[in-house]
ChimeraX commands (.cxc) that place a marker at each C-alpha (Angstrom):
marker #1 position -43.22,-146.10,-134.44 radius 0.5
marker #1 position -42.25,-146.18,-137.96 radius 0.5
marker #1 position -42.08,-142.22,-138.59 radius 0.5
marker #1 position -39.74,-139.72,-137.19 radius 0.5
marker #1 position -38.90,-136.04,-137.43 radius 0.5
marker #1 position -41.24,-133.90,-138.58 radius 0.5
marker #1 position -43.98,-136.49,-138.16 radius 0.5
marker #1 position -45.63,-135.85,-135.47 radius 0.5
marker #1 position -45.21,-139.69,-133.96 radius 0.5
marker #1 position -42.30,-139.03,-131.55 radius 0.5
marker #1 position -44.02,-135.63,-129.43 radius 0.5
marker #1 position -47.15,-137.66,-129.17 radius 0.5
marker #1 position -45.69,-140.60,-128.01 radius 0.5
marker #1 position -43.93,-138.37,-125.51 radius 0.5
marker #1 position -47.08,-136.88,-124.49 radius 0.5
marker #1 position -49.08,-140.03,-124.29 radius 0.5
marker #1 position -45.43,-140.70,-121.51 radius 0.5
marker #1 position -46.63,-138.35,-119.43 radius 0.5
marker #1 position -49.24,-138.44,-119.81 radius 0.5
marker #1 position -50.45,-134.93,-120.60 radius 0.5
marker #1 position -51.73,-132.93,-124.18 radius 0.5
marker #1 position -51.15,-130.82,-126.13 radius 0.5
marker #1 position -52.37,-127.82,-124.80 radius 0.5
marker #1 position -50.46,-128.91,-121.13 radius 0.5
marker #1 position -46.85,-129.13,-123.36 radius 0.5
marker #1 position -44.17,-126.92,-124.23 radius 0.5
marker #1 position -41.18,-128.47,-126.99 radius 0.5
marker #1 position -37.81,-127.32,-126.67 radius 0.5
marker #1 position -36.36,-128.05,-130.09 radius 0.5
marker #1 position -33.75,-127.11,-132.16 radius 0.5
marker #1 position -34.19,-127.67,-136.02 radius 0.5
marker #1 position -37.32,-126.82,-138.43 radius 0.5
marker #1 position -38.21,-130.17,-138.15 radius 0.5
marker #1 position -38.18,-130.40,-134.32 radius 0.5
marker #1 position -40.71,-127.47,-134.92 radius 0.5
marker #1 position -42.50,-128.55,-137.72 radius 0.5
marker #1 position -43.30,-132.07,-135.08 radius 0.5
marker #1 position -44.46,-130.09,-132.70 radius 0.5
marker #1 position -46.20,-127.85,-134.67 radius 0.5
marker #1 position -47.56,-131.62,-136.18 radius 0.5
marker #1 position -48.89,-132.44,-133.08 radius 0.5
marker #1 position -50.32,-129.39,-131.69 radius 0.5
marker #1 position -47.19,-128.47,-129.21 radius 0.5
marker #1 position -46.35,-125.00,-128.91 radius 0.5
marker #1 position -42.00,-125.41,-129.42 radius 0.5
marker #1 position -39.46,-122.76,-128.39 radius 0.5
marker #1 position -36.72,-123.04,-130.41 radius 0.5
marker #1 position -32.95,-122.27,-129.27 radius 0.5
marker #1 position -30.46,-122.02,-132.20 radius 0.5
marker #1 position -27.80,-125.02,-131.86 radius 0.5
marker #1 position -29.03,-126.26,-134.51 radius 0.5
marker #1 position -27.55,-124.05,-137.38 radius 0.5
marker #1 position -30.88,-122.83,-138.19 radius 0.5
marker #1 position -31.27,-119.42,-138.31 radius 0.5
marker #1 position -33.80,-117.10,-136.02 radius 0.5
marker #1 position -36.27,-116.57,-138.78 radius 0.5
marker #1 position -36.29,-119.95,-140.16 radius 0.5
marker #1 position -37.52,-121.22,-136.42 radius 0.5
marker #1 position -39.81,-118.70,-136.89 radius 0.5
marker #1 position -41.26,-118.64,-140.57 radius 0.5
marker #1 position -41.71,-122.91,-139.62 radius 0.5
marker #1 position -44.03,-121.96,-136.02 radius 0.5
marker #1 position -41.74,-121.99,-133.22 radius 0.5
marker #1 position -43.54,-119.35,-130.08 radius 0.5
marker #1 position -40.32,-117.86,-129.05 radius 0.5
marker #1 position -36.80,-118.25,-130.23 radius 0.5
marker #1 position -33.26,-118.36,-128.01 radius 0.5
marker #1 position -29.94,-118.20,-129.16 radius 0.5
marker #1 position -28.41,-120.76,-126.75 radius 0.5
marker #1 position -29.59,-122.93,-124.04 radius 0.5
marker #1 position -27.55,-119.93,-121.36 radius 0.5
marker #1 position -30.37,-117.50,-122.75 radius 0.5
marker #1 position -33.58,-119.98,-122.74 radius 0.5
marker #1 position -32.03,-120.52,-119.20 radius 0.5
marker #1 position -31.89,-116.62,-118.45 radius 0.5
marker #1 position -34.69,-115.94,-120.09 radius 0.5
marker #1 position -36.98,-119.00,-117.73 radius 0.5
marker #1 position -39.01,-116.70,-115.60 radius 0.5
marker #1 position -40.34,-114.53,-118.25 radius 0.5
marker #1 position -40.81,-116.49,-121.75 radius 0.5
marker #1 position -43.23,-119.38,-122.01 radius 0.5
marker #1 position -41.36,-121.84,-119.95 radius 0.5
marker #1 position -42.81,-120.38,-117.39 radius 0.5
marker #1 position -46.53,-120.03,-118.82 radius 0.5
marker #1 position -47.42,-123.01,-120.29 radius 0.5
marker #1 position -49.97,-123.23,-122.28 radius 0.5
marker #1 position -53.42,-124.38,-121.11 radius 0.5
marker link #1:1,2 radius 0.2
marker link #1:2,3 radius 0.2
marker link #1:3,4 radius 0.2
marker link #1:4,5 radius 0.2
marker link #1:5,6 radius 0.2
marker link #1:6,7 radius 0.2
marker link #1:7,8 radius 0.2
marker link #1:8,9 radius 0.2
marker link #1:9,10 radius 0.2
marker link #1:10,11 radius 0.2
marker link #1:11,12 radius 0.2
marker link #1:12,13 radius 0.2
marker link #1:13,14 radius 0.2
marker link #1:14,15 radius 0.2
marker link #1:15,16 radius 0.2
marker link #1:16,17 radius 0.2
marker link #1:17,18 radius 0.2
marker link #1:18,19 radius 0.2
marker link #1:19,20 radius 0.2
marker link #1:20,21 radius 0.2
marker link #1:21,22 radius 0.2
marker link #1:22,23 radius 0.2
marker link #1:23,24 radius 0.2
marker link #1:24,25 radius 0.2
marker link #1:25,26 radius 0.2
marker link #1:26,27 radius 0.2
marker link #1:27,28 radius 0.2
marker link #1:28,29 radius 0.2
marker link #1:29,30 radius 0.2
marker link #1:30,31 radius 0.2
marker link #1:31,32 radius 0.2
marker link #1:32,33 radius 0.2
marker link #1:33,34 radius 0.2
marker link #1:34,35 radius 0.2
marker link #1:35,36 radius 0.2
marker link #1:36,37 radius 0.2
marker link #1:37,38 radius 0.2
marker link #1:38,39 radius 0.2
marker link #1:39,40 radius 0.2
marker link #1:40,41 radius 0.2
marker link #1:41,42 radius 0.2
marker link #1:42,43 radius 0.2
marker link #1:43,44 radius 0.2
marker link #1:44,45 radius 0.2
marker link #1:45,46 radius 0.2
marker link #1:46,47 radius 0.2
marker link #1:47,48 radius 0.2
marker link #1:48,49 radius 0.2
marker link #1:49,50 radius 0.2
marker link #1:50,51 radius 0.2
marker link #1:51,52 radius 0.2
marker link #1:52,53 radius 0.2
marker link #1:53,54 radius 0.2
marker link #1:54,55 radius 0.2
marker link #1:55,56 radius 0.2
marker link #1:56,57 radius 0.2
marker link #1:57,58 radius 0.2
marker link #1:58,59 radius 0.2
marker link #1:59,60 radius 0.2
marker link #1:60,61 radius 0.2
marker link #1:61,62 radius 0.2
marker link #1:62,63 radius 0.2
marker link #1:63,64 radius 0.2
marker link #1:64,65 radius 0.2
marker link #1:65,66 radius 0.2
marker link #1:66,67 radius 0.2
marker link #1:67,68 radius 0.2
marker link #1:68,69 radius 0.2
marker link #1:69,70 radius 0.2
marker link #1:70,71 radius 0.2
marker link #1:71,72 radius 0.2
marker link #1:72,73 radius 0.2
marker link #1:73,74 radius 0.2
marker link #1:74,75 radius 0.2
marker link #1:75,76 radius 0.2
marker link #1:76,77 radius 0.2
marker link #1:77,78 radius 0.2
marker link #1:78,79 radius 0.2
marker link #1:79,80 radius 0.2
marker link #1:80,81 radius 0.2
marker link #1:81,82 radius 0.2
marker link #1:82,83 radius 0.2
marker link #1:83,84 radius 0.2
marker link #1:84,85 radius 0.2
marker link #1:85,86 radius 0.2
marker link #1:86,87 radius 0.2
view
C-alpha cells in the first residue's frame, strides 16, 4: 500500500480485513484527512474535534456528525451514527 490519507487505501484495507463493505461500516476520525479518506472509500465518518479541526471544518469535509471529544462521543453512543450504523 503506497498511499496514505486522504487516499482511501487504508480504509479499504480495513474493510477487507473486517470482511465487510463500506455500507456496513462507520469510520471514526479527528482530521479533515480522515473524513476525506472515509468519504473516498464510501464509508460514513463520525468525527471528533481532538485533531485540531473545528466542527465546521469537519462537517465541511463531509463528516456525518461531529463530537467535541471522545467523552461526548461515548455519552452520545446510544443516539449517534454508531448506534445505528448504515446498512
